[in-house]
All heavy atoms as an XYZ file, in Angstrom:
779
protein
N      20.621     -8.034     20.238
C      20.719     -7.198     19.048
C      20.195     -7.928     17.807
O      19.626     -7.307     16.941
C      22.191     -6.770     18.870
C      22.396     -5.821     17.760
S      21.607     -4.273     18.121
C      22.083     -3.333     16.752
N      20.406     -9.241     17.760
C      19.950     -9.968     16.583
C      18.433    -10.027     16.518
O      17.863    -10.159     15.437
C      20.548    -11.376     16.542
C      20.126    -12.253     17.677
C      20.727    -12.390     18.892
C      18.975    -13.103     17.703
N      20.029    -13.262     19.675
C      18.939    -13.737     18.975
C      17.984    -13.405     16.793
C      17.961    -14.614     19.353
C      16.988    -14.299     17.171
C      16.989    -14.901     18.430
N      17.753     -9.940     17.687
C      16.294     -9.961     17.680
C      15.728     -8.686     17.050
O      14.728     -8.734     16.335
C      15.724    -10.122     19.101
O      16.271     -9.113     19.928
C      16.072    -11.477     19.661
N      16.363     -7.556     17.299
C      15.940     -6.294     16.691
C      16.136     -6.355     15.179
O      15.268     -5.939     14.406
C      16.689     -5.098     17.308
C      16.348     -3.812     16.593
C      16.395     -4.979     18.787
N      17.267     -6.906     14.759
C      17.520     -7.042     13.320
C      16.511     -7.976     12.674
O      16.013     -7.702     11.564
C      18.927     -7.595     13.081
O      19.886     -6.696     13.567
N      16.168     -9.057     13.349
C      15.162     -9.981     12.819
C      13.795     -9.337     12.723
O      13.069     -9.526     11.737
N      13.419     -8.561     13.734
C      12.121     -7.870     13.709
C      12.090     -6.840     12.583
O      11.076     -6.704     11.879
C      11.862     -7.196     15.055
N      13.182     -6.106     12.386
C      13.236     -5.133     11.294
C      13.148     -5.816      9.936
O      12.513     -5.294      9.023
C      14.514     -4.294     11.405
S      14.489     -3.104     12.739
N      13.757     -6.972      9.796
C      13.686     -7.721      8.548
C      12.241     -8.160      8.266
O      11.768     -8.060      7.126
C      14.605     -8.923      8.580
C      14.570     -9.821      7.344
C      15.119     -9.072      6.133
C      15.345    -11.093      7.582
N      11.541     -8.626      9.285
C      10.159     -9.059      9.108
C       9.278     -7.882      8.710
O       8.430     -7.988      7.803
C       9.631     -9.738     10.391
C       8.131     -9.945     10.332
C      10.344    -11.050     10.612
N       9.474     -6.728      9.329
C       8.695     -5.539      8.992
C       8.985     -5.113      7.548
O       8.093     -4.756      6.795
C       8.987     -4.394      9.984
C       8.427     -3.076      9.503
C       8.424     -4.739     11.353
N      10.253     -5.161      7.169
C      10.631     -4.805      5.801
C       9.987     -5.751      4.788
O       9.445     -5.318      3.770
C      12.163     -4.825      5.661
C      12.642     -4.580      4.265
C      12.583     -3.309      3.712
C      13.139     -5.621      3.503
C      13.021     -3.077      2.423
C      13.575     -5.393      2.209
C      13.519     -4.138      1.672
N      10.038     -7.045      5.066
C       9.441     -8.022      4.142
C       7.925     -7.861      4.058
O       7.342     -8.030      2.981
C       9.810     -9.438      4.568
C      11.285     -9.807      4.386
C      11.540    -11.210      4.916
C      11.695     -9.709      2.929
N       7.285     -7.525      5.169
C       5.837     -7.283      5.137
C       5.510     -6.076      4.263
O       4.550     -6.089      3.503
C       5.309     -7.070      6.549
N       6.337     -5.049      4.339
C       6.141     -3.881      3.485
C       6.320     -4.213      2.015
O       5.561     -3.732      1.156
N       7.310     -5.022      1.701
C       7.542     -5.412      0.311
C       6.367     -6.221     -0.220
O       5.901     -5.992     -1.351
C       8.862     -6.224      0.199
C       8.981     -6.894     -1.148
C      10.054     -5.330      0.461
N       5.846     -7.132      0.577
C       4.694     -7.934      0.143
C       3.460     -7.055     -0.056
O       2.731     -7.209     -1.048
C       4.387     -9.028      1.171
C       5.343    -10.210      1.190
C       5.016    -11.113      2.359
C       5.278    -10.970     -0.100
N       3.219     -6.142      0.859
C       2.053     -5.258      0.720
C       2.192     -4.345     -0.486
O       1.203     -4.035     -1.146
C       1.858     -4.429      1.998
C       1.360     -5.286      3.121
O       0.673     -6.272      2.916
N       1.701     -4.906      4.332
N       3.396     -3.933     -0.773
C       3.637     -3.086     -1.945
C       3.298     -3.854     -3.223
O       2.710     -3.317     -4.165
C       5.099     -2.640     -1.942
C       5.357     -1.385     -2.697
C       4.808     -0.200     -2.291
C       6.160     -1.395     -3.821
C       5.043      0.963     -2.981
C       6.411     -0.259     -4.517
C       5.857      0.940     -4.095
N       3.655     -5.122     -3.265
C       3.319     -5.972     -4.406
C       1.811     -6.153     -4.556
O       1.272     -6.118     -5.661
N       1.116     -6.334     -3.435
C      -0.342     -6.472     -3.479
C      -0.984     -5.204     -4.013
O      -1.928     -5.252     -4.807
C      -0.908     -6.787     -2.101
C      -0.585     -8.164     -1.594
C      -0.334     -8.387     -0.272
C      -0.527     -9.246     -2.462
C      -0.044     -9.648      0.202
C      -0.238    -10.510     -2.012
C       0.013    -10.714     -0.663
N      -0.498     -4.059     -3.567
C      -1.068     -2.785     -4.018
C      -0.855     -2.592     -5.523
O      -1.755     -2.147     -6.232
C      -0.436     -1.630     -3.252
C      -0.989     -0.250     -3.538
C      -2.455     -0.180     -3.149
C      -0.195      0.798     -2.793
N       0.316     -2.954     -6.029
C       0.569     -2.852     -7.459
C      -0.326     -3.799     -8.246
O      -0.840     -3.443     -9.317
C       2.037     -3.170     -7.759
O       2.874     -2.220     -7.172
N      -0.558     -4.982     -7.704
C      -1.442     -5.942     -8.376
C      -2.866     -5.421     -8.450
O      -3.527     -5.538     -9.490
C      -1.429     -7.284     -7.618
O      -0.093     -7.762     -7.564
C      -2.303     -8.312     -8.284
N      -3.338     -4.804     -7.379
C      -4.684     -4.244     -7.410
C      -4.783     -3.100     -8.409
O      -5.783     -2.957     -9.094
C      -5.123     -3.769     -6.015
C      -5.737     -4.850     -5.193
C      -5.115     -5.304     -4.043
C      -6.948     -5.410     -5.558
C      -5.686     -6.306     -3.293
C      -7.526     -6.404     -4.803
C      -6.892     -6.867     -3.669
N      -3.753     -2.257     -8.499
C      -3.846     -1.169     -9.482
C      -3.827     -1.696    -10.898
O      -4.470     -1.122    -11.767
C      -2.799     -0.097     -9.326
O      -1.699     -0.412     -8.721
N      -3.167     -2.795    -11.157
C      -3.190     -3.399    -12.497
C      -4.571     -3.970    -12.782
O      -5.088     -3.844    -13.898
C      -2.104     -4.493    -12.614
C      -2.320     -5.361    -13.839
C      -0.726     -3.852    -12.662
N      -5.195     -4.570    -11.774
C      -6.513     -5.168    -11.980
C      -7.619     -4.129    -12.113
O      -8.594     -4.367    -12.837
C      -6.863     -6.108    -10.819
C      -6.102     -7.413    -10.873
O      -5.595     -7.734    -11.961
O      -6.009     -8.091     -9.842
N      -7.491     -3.018    -11.429
C      -8.585     -2.036    -11.406
C      -8.644     -1.209    -12.686
O      -9.721     -0.969    -13.229
C      -8.442     -1.119    -10.179
C      -8.732     -1.906     -8.907
C      -9.368      0.067    -10.258
C      -8.442     -1.155     -7.635
N      -7.506     -0.764    -13.177
C      -7.500      0.177    -14.296
C      -7.496     -0.537    -15.632
O      -6.963     -1.633    -15.774
C      -6.275      1.103    -14.186
C      -6.362      2.019    -13.003
C      -5.625      1.749    -11.854
C      -7.171      3.132    -13.016
C      -5.700      2.568    -10.760
C      -7.263      3.968    -11.924
C      -6.530      3.680    -10.787
N      -8.063      0.086    -16.674
C      -8.085     -0.541    -18.002
C      -6.692     -0.612    -18.621
O      -5.761      0.080    -18.190
C      -9.013      0.375    -18.819
C      -9.089      1.651    -18.077
C      -8.787      1.353    -16.652
N      -6.571     -1.418    -19.647
C      -5.277     -1.685    -20.271
C      -4.591     -0.422    -20.778
O      -3.371     -0.296    -20.691
C      -5.452     -2.672    -21.423
O      -6.105     -3.833    -20.930
C      -4.119     -3.073    -22.023
N      -5.354      0.512    -21.275
C      -4.754      1.711    -21.875
C      -4.018      2.589    -20.863
O      -3.159      3.375    -21.250
C      -5.831      2.518    -22.588
O      -6.831      2.909    -21.676
N      -4.355      2.471    -19.577
C      -3.711      3.326    -18.577
C      -3.039      2.538    -17.458
O      -2.696      3.111    -16.433
C      -4.739      4.312    -17.963
C      -5.213      5.313    -18.979
C      -5.892      3.586    -17.325
N      -2.824      1.253    -17.649
C      -2.220      0.431    -16.596
C      -0.815      0.891    -16.225
O      -0.473      0.978    -15.041
C      -2.173     -1.047    -16.999
C      -3.464     -1.747    -16.787
C      -3.341     -3.226    -17.067
C      -4.719     -3.839    -16.948
N      -4.752     -5.242    -17.126
N      -0.006      1.181    -17.208
C       1.373      1.602    -16.915
C       1.400      2.898    -16.136
O       2.150      3.040    -15.174
C       2.155      1.743    -18.223
N       0.550      3.844    -16.518
C       0.489      5.115    -15.799
C      -0.061      4.922    -14.387
O       0.410      5.543    -13.438
C      -0.382      6.116    -16.561
C      -0.441      7.472    -15.897
S       1.154      8.284    -15.717
C       1.528      8.662    -17.411
N      -1.041      4.029    -14.229
C      -1.608      3.780    -12.903
C      -0.569      3.175    -11.963
O      -0.442      3.597    -10.807
C      -2.818      2.863    -13.021
N       0.183      2.196    -12.446
C       1.219      1.583    -11.613
C       2.317      2.597    -11.303
O       2.797      2.679    -10.170
C       1.802      0.327    -12.290
C       3.000     -0.201    -11.535
C       0.735     -0.747    -12.401
N       2.699      3.395    -12.279
C       3.717      4.417    -12.071
C       3.273      5.421    -11.007
O       4.036      5.760    -10.095
C       4.024      5.135    -13.374
S       5.192      6.474    -13.222
N       2.042      5.895    -11.104
C       1.537      6.853    -10.117
C       1.423      6.215     -8.733
O       1.708      6.858     -7.720
C       0.192      7.415    -10.563
C       0.259      8.437    -11.682
C      -1.133      8.827    -12.128
C       1.043      9.656    -11.273
N       1.018      4.953     -8.679
C       0.936      4.256     -7.405
C       2.302      4.188     -6.734
O       2.453      4.470     -5.545
C       0.375      2.841     -7.603
O      -0.893      2.922     -8.239
C       0.259      2.103     -6.298
N       3.310      3.832     -7.506
C       4.664      3.712     -6.960
C       5.213      5.081     -6.542
O       5.828      5.218     -5.470
C       5.592      3.068     -7.969
C       5.262      1.635     -8.366
C       6.213      1.150     -9.454
C       5.321      0.719     -7.173
N       5.003      6.096     -7.358
C       5.564      7.412     -7.061
C       4.860      8.068     -5.863
O       5.496      8.720     -5.043
C       5.503      8.325     -8.283
C       6.433      7.885     -9.398
S       8.131      7.554     -8.840
C       8.651      9.147     -8.320
N       3.547      7.904     -5.764
C       2.833      8.450     -4.608
C       3.273      7.730     -3.337
O       3.454      8.352     -2.285
C       1.301      8.350     -4.816
C       0.546      8.606     -3.532
C       0.868      9.307     -5.888
N       3.475      6.435     -3.417
C       3.966      5.676     -2.264
C       5.342      6.136     -1.818
O       5.585      6.321     -0.617
N       6.231      6.327     -2.761
C       7.587      6.759     -2.391
C       7.593      8.194     -1.882
O       8.284      8.515     -0.917
C       8.501      6.618     -3.603
C       8.788      5.170     -3.920
C       9.617      5.005     -5.151
N       9.808      3.578     -5.400
C      10.059      3.061     -6.562
N      10.166      3.831     -7.618
N      10.227      1.773     -6.701
N       6.808      9.058     -2.520
C       6.745     10.446     -2.077
C       6.148     10.574     -0.696
O       6.630     11.356      0.144
N       5.093      9.813     -0.427
C       4.483      9.883      0.909
C       5.382      9.293      1.968
O       5.349      9.730      3.130
C       3.129      9.189      0.895
O       3.267      7.829      0.601
N       6.210      8.316      1.627
C       7.143      7.775      2.623
C       8.208      8.801      2.980
O       8.591      8.942      4.146
C       7.773      6.472      2.142
O       8.628      6.713      1.036
N       8.685      9.555      2.002
C       9.663     10.623      2.289
C       9.029     11.694      3.174
O       9.615     12.150      4.159
C      10.202     11.231      0.968
C      10.983     12.501      1.222
C      11.058     10.222      0.230
N       7.800     12.073      2.836
C       7.103     13.077      3.634
C       6.821     12.563      5.050
O       7.013     13.292      6.030
C       5.784     13.451      2.941
C       4.929     14.507      3.619
C       5.651     15.860      3.590
C       3.594     14.610      2.933
N       6.395     11.318      5.155
C       6.117     10.738      6.465
C       7.353     10.663      7.352
O       7.272     10.933      8.553
N       8.495     10.298      6.790
C       9.722     10.227      7.572
C      10.140     11.620      8.033
O      10.595     11.799      9.166
C      10.849      9.550      6.753
C      10.532      8.074      6.568
C      12.186      9.711      7.413
C      10.426      7.275      7.846
N       9.974     12.620      7.187
C      10.317     13.991      7.580
C       9.427     14.474      8.720
O       9.917     15.101      9.678
C      10.176     14.940      6.387
O      11.061     14.571      5.365
N       8.137     14.185      8.642
C       7.224     14.573      9.716
C       7.552     13.814     11.006
O       7.579     14.384     12.091
C       5.758     14.336      9.287
C       5.384     15.301      8.168
C       4.806     14.474     10.459
C       4.048     14.990      7.529
N       7.817     12.519     10.877
C       8.132     11.697     12.055
C       9.399     12.191     12.749
O       9.449     12.247     13.982
C       8.267     10.236     11.644
C       8.498      9.223     12.747
C       7.287      9.196     13.675
C       8.755      7.852     12.175
N      10.392     12.559     11.962
C      11.652     13.061     12.545
C      11.396     14.301     13.385
O      11.884     14.414     14.510
C      12.642     13.356     11.433
C      13.945     13.967     11.906
C      14.807     14.383     10.747
C      14.120     15.540     10.046
N      14.966     16.333      9.183
N      10.617     15.226     12.859
C      10.314     16.453     13.601
C       9.437     16.180     14.821
O       9.587     16.835     15.848
C       9.645     17.478     12.687
C      10.590     18.029     11.668
O      11.798     18.073     11.890
N      10.061     18.421     10.527
N       8.531     15.214     14.709
C       7.660     14.907     15.846
C       8.435     14.234     16.967
O       8.089     14.414     18.148
C       6.493     14.049     15.400
C       5.479     14.807     14.556
S       4.083     13.819     14.086
C       3.168     13.837     15.608
N       9.448     13.441     16.653
C      10.272     12.831     17.701
C      10.973     13.896     18.536
O      11.164     13.723     19.728
C      11.300     11.872     17.118
C      10.766     10.485     16.849
C      11.285      9.746     15.815
C       9.773      9.941     17.628
C      10.810      8.474     15.562
C       9.290      8.665     17.381
C       9.815      7.933     16.348
N      11.342     14.992     17.903
C      12.031     16.060     18.617
C      11.051     16.858     19.471
O      11.340     17.193     20.617
C      12.763     16.989     17.612
C      13.315     18.211     18.291
C      13.853     16.227     16.899
N       9.855     17.156     18.923
C       8.926     18.043     19.638
C       7.959     17.290     20.556
O       7.745     17.714     21.687
C       8.110     18.871     18.628
O       7.405     17.987     17.765
C       9.009     19.783     17.829
N       7.353     16.196     20.092
C       6.365     15.491     20.880
C       6.419     14.007     20.530
O       5.704     13.534     19.654
C       4.965     16.061     20.612
C       3.941     15.583     21.602
O       4.214     14.678     22.394
N       2.769     16.180     21.565
N       7.243     13.281     21.237
C       7.523     11.884     20.905
C       6.279     10.994     21.055
O       6.019     10.142     20.222
C       8.656     11.367     21.788
S       9.218      9.733     21.363
N       5.514     11.205     22.107
C       4.352     10.364     22.353
C       3.291     10.529     21.258
O       2.701      9.559     20.796
C       3.750     10.720     23.716
C       2.652      9.792     24.162
C       2.195     10.108     25.573
O       3.013     10.520     26.393
O       0.991      9.914     25.826
N       3.073     11.743     20.821
C       2.117     12.009     19.752
C       2.529     11.317     18.453
O       1.683     10.833     17.697
C       1.977     13.510     19.506
C       1.018     13.934     18.393
C      -0.404     13.519     18.728
C       1.116     15.418     18.149
N       3.835     11.229     18.207
C       4.319     10.569     16.985
C       3.897      9.104     16.958
O       3.429      8.594     15.930
C       5.834     10.681     16.890
N       4.000      8.415     18.098
C       3.601      7.013     18.140
C       2.105      6.852     17.976
O       1.638      5.956     17.263
C       4.075      6.365     19.438
C       5.541      6.080     19.458
C       6.408      6.873     20.198
C       6.066      5.034     18.718
C       7.768      6.620     20.209
C       7.423      4.778     18.713
C       8.278      5.578     19.455
N       1.319      7.715     18.638
C      -0.141      7.617     18.503
C      -0.596      7.944     17.090
O      -1.460      7.282     16.536
C      -0.831      8.550     19.499
C      -0.729      8.076     20.929
C      -0.404      8.971     21.942
C      -0.972      6.758     21.274
C      -0.316      8.554     23.260
C      -0.886      6.318     22.583
C      -0.563      7.216     23.571
O      -0.474      6.795     24.856
N      -0.019      8.984     16.498
C      -0.445      9.409     15.171
C      -0.112      8.374     14.110
O      -0.975      7.979     13.310
C       0.224     10.751     14.812
C      -0.202     11.340     13.475
C      -1.642     11.798     13.528
C       0.704     12.489     13.111
N       1.118      7.885     14.102
C       1.499      6.930     13.065
C       0.920      5.544     13.316
O       0.642      4.796     12.381
C       3.015      6.886     12.912
C       3.535      8.017     12.075
C       3.845      9.243     12.640
C       3.672      7.876     10.713
C       4.293     10.287     11.879
C       4.117      8.913      9.930
C       4.427     10.119     10.510
N       0.676      5.189     14.587
C      -0.036      3.945     14.877
C      -1.475      4.011     14.404
O      -2.003      3.072     13.818
N      -2.119      5.149     14.655
C      -3.494      5.341     14.193
C      -3.574      5.369     12.676
O      -4.519      4.844     12.080
N      -2.582      5.975     12.038
C      -2.543      6.008     10.574
C      -2.420      4.605     10.006
O      -3.039      4.270      8.980
C      -1.379      6.884     10.116
C      -1.268      7.152      8.635
C      -2.474      7.924      8.151
C       0.006      7.940      8.346
N      -1.658      3.754     10.675
C      -1.515      2.369     10.227
C      -2.842      1.624     10.336
O      -3.228      0.870      9.437
C      -0.436      1.654     11.067
O       0.784      2.371     10.941
C      -0.230      0.230     10.622
N      -3.549      1.829     11.449
C      -4.856      1.170     11.624
C      -5.860      1.662     10.576
O      -6.593      0.869      9.988
C      -5.383      1.409     13.056
C      -6.818      0.947     13.208
C      -4.489      0.710     14.069
N      -5.876      2.960     10.330
C      -6.782      3.517      9.314
C      -6.447      2.956      7.927
O      -7.334      2.610      7.150
C      -6.730      5.062      9.319
C      -7.422      5.648      8.103
C      -7.350      5.598     10.588
N      -5.171      2.838      7.622
C      -4.762      2.242      6.343
C      -5.222      0.799      6.215
O      -5.659      0.367      5.152
N      -5.152      0.054      7.317
C      -5.642     -1.328      7.301
C      -7.137     -1.390      7.086
O      -7.645     -2.251      6.364
N      -7.879     -0.475      7.720
C      -9.330     -0.431      7.522
C      -9.702     -0.037      6.103
O     -10.654     -0.569      5.527
C      -9.971      0.524      8.534
C      -9.890      0.092      9.997
C     -10.438      1.177     10.903
C     -10.608     -1.213     10.212
N      -8.971      0.884      5.513
C      -9.227      1.286      4.135
C      -8.931      0.127      3.183
O      -9.562     -0.002      2.133
C      -8.407      2.540      3.775
C      -8.989      3.748      4.518
C      -8.397      2.811      2.284
C      -8.192      5.001      4.367
N      -8.011     -0.732      3.565
C      -7.712     -1.906      2.748
C      -8.915     -2.812      2.539
O      -9.001     -3.516      1.542
N      -9.859     -2.785      3.494
C     -11.067     -3.582      3.324
C     -11.978     -3.036      2.233
O     -12.914     -3.711      1.790
C     -11.845     -3.663      4.640
C     -11.195     -4.585      5.635
C     -10.681     -4.084      6.806
C     -11.114     -5.944      5.398
C     -10.084     -4.909      7.735
C     -10.526     -6.784      6.312
C     -10.000     -6.272      7.482
N     -11.737     -1.815      1.778
C     -12.542     -1.219      0.707
C     -12.061     -1.633     -0.688
O     -12.711     -1.311     -1.677
C     -12.535      0.310      0.817
C     -13.112      0.870      2.123
C     -12.928      2.379      2.169
C     -14.566      0.484      2.273
N     -10.935     -2.315     -0.764
C     -10.446     -2.773     -2.066
C     -11.419     -3.800     -2.646
O     -12.073     -4.550     -1.913
C      -9.058     -3.390     -1.917
C      -7.939     -2.401     -1.586
C      -6.650     -3.155     -1.281
C      -7.723     -1.434     -2.709
N     -11.531     -3.841     -3.952
C     -12.496     -4.772     -4.564
C     -12.121     -6.227     -4.334
O     -10.943     -6.571     -4.205
C     -12.451     -4.424     -6.047
C     -11.173     -3.703     -6.248
C     -10.833     -3.047     -4.951
N     -13.125     -7.071     -4.318
C     -12.936     -8.484     -4.084
C     -12.353     -9.157     -5.332
O     -12.689     -8.790     -6.459
C     -14.273     -9.125     -3.731
O     -14.169    -10.518     -3.695
N     -11.511    -10.155     -5.131
C     -10.954    -10.907     -6.251
C     -12.034    -11.700     -6.991
O     -11.954    -11.893     -8.179
C      -9.864    -11.856     -5.770
C      -8.600    -11.139     -5.380
O      -8.452     -9.977     -5.772
O      -7.773    -11.753     -4.687
N     -13.026    -12.176     -6.274
C     -14.069    -12.990     -6.869
C     -14.832    -12.187     -7.912
O     -15.119    -12.662     -8.993
C     -15.016    -13.539     -5.781
C     -16.169    -14.300     -6.395
C     -14.250    -14.411     -4.806
N     -15.164    -10.934     -7.594
C     -15.887    -10.092     -8.550
C     -15.041     -9.833     -9.779
O     -15.546     -9.797    -10.892
C     -16.267     -8.765     -7.890
C     -17.323     -8.892     -6.836
C     -17.598     -7.543     -6.205
C     -18.549     -7.657     -5.049
N     -18.746     -6.368     -4.370
N     -13.741     -9.635     -9.596
C     -12.861     -9.361    -10.735
C     -12.769    -10.560    -11.661
O     -12.755    -10.415    -12.875
C     -11.474     -8.952    -10.248
C     -11.414     -7.586     -9.675
S      -9.734     -7.202     -9.280
C     -10.002     -5.791     -8.244
N     -12.714    -11.761    -11.093
C     -12.619    -12.959    -11.912
C     -13.918    -13.145    -12.702
O     -13.891    -13.453    -13.886
C     -12.334    -14.201    -11.035
C     -12.481    -15.473    -11.820
C     -10.942    -14.096    -10.450
N     -15.069    -12.900    -12.074
C     -16.342    -13.010    -12.782
C     -16.438    -11.995    -13.901
O     -16.873    -12.307    -15.000
C     -17.495    -12.825    -11.796
C     -17.705    -13.992    -10.875
C     -18.885    -13.723     -9.947
C     -19.066    -14.866     -8.960
N     -20.168    -14.591     -8.021
N     -16.027    -10.750    -13.628
C     -16.066     -9.711    -14.668
C     -15.128    -10.045    -15.807
O     -15.437     -9.808    -16.968
C     -15.715     -8.351    -14.072
C     -16.799     -7.819    -13.166
O     -17.937     -8.244    -13.236
N     -16.430     -6.913    -12.284
N     -13.958    -10.600    -15.490
C     -13.003    -10.962    -16.531
C     -13.558    -12.087    -17.401
O     -13.409    -12.064    -18.624
C     -11.670    -11.381    -15.894
C     -10.630    -11.756    -16.891
N     -10.054    -10.815    -17.727
C     -10.071    -12.950    -17.197
C      -9.171    -11.425    -18.507
N      -9.169    -12.718    -18.201
N     -14.220    -13.057    -16.808
C     -14.813    -14.143    -17.580
C     -15.920    -13.632    -18.478
O     -16.047    -14.052    -19.630
C     -15.352    -15.226    -16.651
C     -14.270    -16.053    -16.000
C     -14.851    -17.124    -15.098
C     -13.758    -17.929    -14.427
N     -14.309    -18.944    -13.516
N     -16.712    -12.680    -17.971
C     -17.797    -12.123    -18.782
C     -17.235    -11.305    -19.947
O     -17.759    -11.339    -21.046
C     -18.698    -11.259    -17.928
C     -19.531    -12.041    -16.934
C     -20.290    -11.160    -15.978
O     -20.217     -9.914    -16.113
O     -20.968    -11.708    -15.083
N     -16.132    -10.586    -19.693
C     -15.510     -9.793    -20.763
C     -14.940    -10.679    -21.849
O     -15.053    -10.373    -23.041
C     -14.404     -8.916    -20.178
C     -14.955     -7.781    -19.333
O     -16.167     -7.489    -19.443
O     -14.184     -7.213    -18.531
N     -14.338    -11.791    -21.481
C     -13.763    -12.668    -22.499
C     -14.856    -13.367    -23.298
O     -14.685    -13.659    -24.470
C     -12.828    -13.723    -21.853
O     -13.533    -14.446    -20.834
C     -11.600    -13.050    -21.268
N     -15.999    -13.643    -22.661
C     -17.100    -14.254    -23.396
C     -17.693    -13.294    -24.406
O     -18.084    -13.675    -25.506
C     -18.199    -14.712    -22.422
C     -17.846    -15.936    -21.642
C     -18.985    -16.330    -20.703
C     -18.614    -17.533    -19.859
N     -19.673    -17.866    -18.913
N     -17.733    -11.998    -24.057
C     -18.299    -11.004    -24.961
C     -17.377    -10.741    -26.149
O     -17.841    -10.409    -27.232
C     -18.569     -9.688    -24.214
C     -19.695     -9.806    -23.230
C     -19.876     -8.528    -22.412
O     -19.109     -7.583    -22.574
N     -20.864     -8.520    -21.548
N     -16.093    -10.864    -25.954
C     -15.129    -10.603    -27.037
C     -15.169    -11.684    -28.096
O     -14.893    -11.455    -29.257
C     -13.710    -10.493    -26.470
C     -13.486     -9.237    -25.655
C     -12.121     -9.191    -25.028
O     -11.327    -10.117    -25.250
O     -11.835     -8.227    -24.308
N     -15.497    -12.924    -27.714
C     -15.505    -14.020    -28.675
C     -16.800    -14.127    -29.424
O     -17.750    -13.486    -29.311
C     -15.260    -15.380    -27.972
O     -16.249    -15.565    -26.962
C     -13.883    -15.414    -27.401
């Protein structure tokens, strides 16, 4: 039983870390005038989609359990692939340096 609890803790911590990364990217991508709104929308869309996803998963477990695992496993893989489309940190640092040089 303790192994299941440990695995659930690791999954929870991975989600918390990924949530922090996503918030950091939204702060870096959007301009200063809309950063607060961008982070707020990121958090609210994440929470809303998790409620919707759990509701769909609950119904799928009752009607078609195997499809639920394939669908949500595939959704996880697609989310990971979309993560590769996020902008590179190196480009952001170069752009930030160029912006600070222009301001002075």
